[in-house]
C-alpha positions as CSV (number, residue, x, y, z in Angstrom):
1,X,16.9,-14.0,26.6
2,X,18.9,-10.9,25.1
3,X,19.1,-12.8,22.2
4,X,15.1,-13.6,22.2
5,X,14.5,-9.9,22.7
6,X,16.8,-8.7,20.1
7,X,15.0,-11.2,17.6
8,X,11.7,-9.9,18.7
9,X,12.4,-6.6,18.0
10,X,14.1,-7.0,14.9
11,X,11.2,-9.0,13.6
12,X,8.6,-6.4,14.6
13,X,11.0,-3.5,13.2
14,X,10.9,-5.5,9.4
15,X,7.1,-6.4,10.1
16,X,6.6,-2.6,10.6
17,X,8.3,-1.4,7.2
18,X,6.6,-4.3,5.4
19,X,3.1,-3.2,6.7
20,X,4.2,0.5,5.4
21,X,5.4,-0.9,2.2
22,X,2.2,-2.7,1.7
23,X,0.2,0.4,2.5
24,X,1.8,2.6,0.1
25,X,1.7,-0.4,-2.8
26,X,-2.0,-0.2,-1.9
27,X,-2.7,3.7,-1.9
28,X,-1.4,3.6,-5.6
29,X,-4.5,2.0,-6.6
30,X,-6.1,4.7,-5.0
31,X,-4.7,8.0,-6.2
32,X,-6.5,8.5,-9.7
33,X,-10.0,7.2,-8.4
34,X,-12.0,6.6,-11.9
35,X,-9.0,5.1,-13.7
36,X,-6.9,2.2,-13.7
37,X,-3.1,1.9,-12.9
38,X,-1.9,1.6,-16.5
39,X,-4.3,4.5,-17.9
40,X,-3.2,7.5,-15.7
41,X,0.1,6.1,-13.5
42,X,-0.2,7.3,-9.9
43,X,3.6,8.6,-10.3
44,X,1.7,11.5,-12.5
45,X,0.7,12.8,-8.8
46,X,4.0,14.8,-7.4
47,X,2.4,15.1,-4.0
48,X,1.7,11.3,-3.7
49,X,5.1,10.2,-4.4
50,X,6.7,12.8,-2.1
51,X,4.6,11.7,1.0
52,X,5.5,7.6,-0.1
53,X,9.0,8.1,-0.4
54,X,8.6,10.3,2.8
55,X,6.8,7.2,4.4
56,X,9.0,4.7,3.6
57,X,12.4,6.4,4.0
58,X,11.0,7.6,7.2
59,X,10.0,4.2,8.3
60,X,13.5,2.7,7.4
61,X,15.3,5.9,9.6
62,X,13.0,5.1,12.3
63,X,13.8,1.5,12.4
64,X,17.3,1.9,12.0
65,X,17.2,4.5,14.7
66,X,15.1,1.9,17.1
67,X,17.7,-0.6,16.3
68,X,20.8,1.4,17.2
69,X,19.5,3.2,20.6
70,X,18.0,-0.7,21.9
71,X,20.6,-2.8,20.9
72,X,23.8,-0.8,20.2
73,X,26.3,-1.9,17.6
74,X,25.4,-5.7,18.3
75,X,25.4,-7.7,14.8
76,X,22.8,-10.1,16.1
77,X,20.2,-7.9,13.9
78,X,22.0,-9.1,11.0
79,X,22.4,-12.5,11.8
80,X,19.1,-12.6,12.5
81,X,18.0,-11.7,9.4
82,X,20.3,-13.9,7.1
83,X,19.2,-16.6,9.5
84,X,15.8,-15.9,7.5
85,X,14.9,-18.7,5.0
86,X,14.7,-17.5,1.2
87,X,10.9,-18.5,0.8
88,X,10.3,-15.6,3.6
89,X,12.1,-12.7,2.1
90,X,10.6,-14.2,-1.8
91,X,6.6,-13.6,0.0
92,X,7.6,-10.6,1.7
93,X,8.8,-8.9,-1.6
94,X,6.6,-10.4,-4.2
95,X,3.3,-9.9,-2.1
96,X,2.7,-6.3,-3.1
97,X,2.8,-7.2,-6.9
98,X,-0.2,-9.5,-5.7
99,X,-1.4,-6.7,-4.1
100,X,-1.7,-4.6,-7.0
101,X,-3.3,-7.4,-9.1
102,X,-6.0,-7.6,-6.4
103,X,-6.4,-3.7,-6.2
104,X,-6.8,-3.4,-9.7
105,X,-9.4,-6.2,-9.8
106,X,-11.7,-4.5,-6.9
107,X,-10.9,-0.8,-8.6
108,X,-12.2,-2.5,-12.0
109,X,-15.4,-3.5,-10.4
110,X,-16.0,-0.2,-8.6
111,X,-15.7,1.7,-11.8
112,X,-18.1,-0.7,-13.6
113,X,-20.6,-0.1,-10.8
114,X,-20.0,3.5,-10.9
115,X,-21.0,3.6,-14.6
116,X,-24.1,1.6,-13.6
117,X,-25.3,3.4,-11.2
118,X,-24.5,6.7,-13.3
119,X,-26.5,5.3,-16.4
120,X,-29.7,3.8,-14.2
121,X,-29.8,7.6,-12.4
122,X,-29.8,9.3,-15.9
123,X,-32.5,6.5,-17.2
124,X,-34.0,7.6,-13.8
125,X,-33.7,11.5,-14.7
126,X,-35.1,10.9,-18.2
127,X,-38.9,9.8,-16.6
128,X,-41.4,12.6,-16.7
129,X,-41.2,13.7,-13.6
130,X,-37.5,14.0,-14.4
131,X,-38.1,15.7,-17.6
132,X,-39.7,18.7,-16.0
133,X,-37.4,19.4,-13.1
134,X,-35.1,22.6,-13.1
135,X,-31.9,20.7,-12.8
């Protein structure tokens, strides 16, 4: 029973870390709202870089603390992590690359929609009523 609890806690800790990692990767696309990632790098925003690193290292510290408090110096988490198949590790750490691609596609569609909306608003403003408007 103790072995199952250890495996469950270790799996929860790993899932929490991966979730934080995925959120940081997704947030990279929202740093510069009107530019794609290859046009303006998210690392130019030093505040975002600092917060992202703080979140990742804070989560790692919390995970290590949680495992140490609940399991002590047991080697069971390391055995559990070593027993995971290679495809689990590959999917877990290659998923952020796919997330970046999906995020770029969505952001590109949003930029196109924004440009289309601005053109439409400019066209509407050039009507007879818009030309006499004080703005």
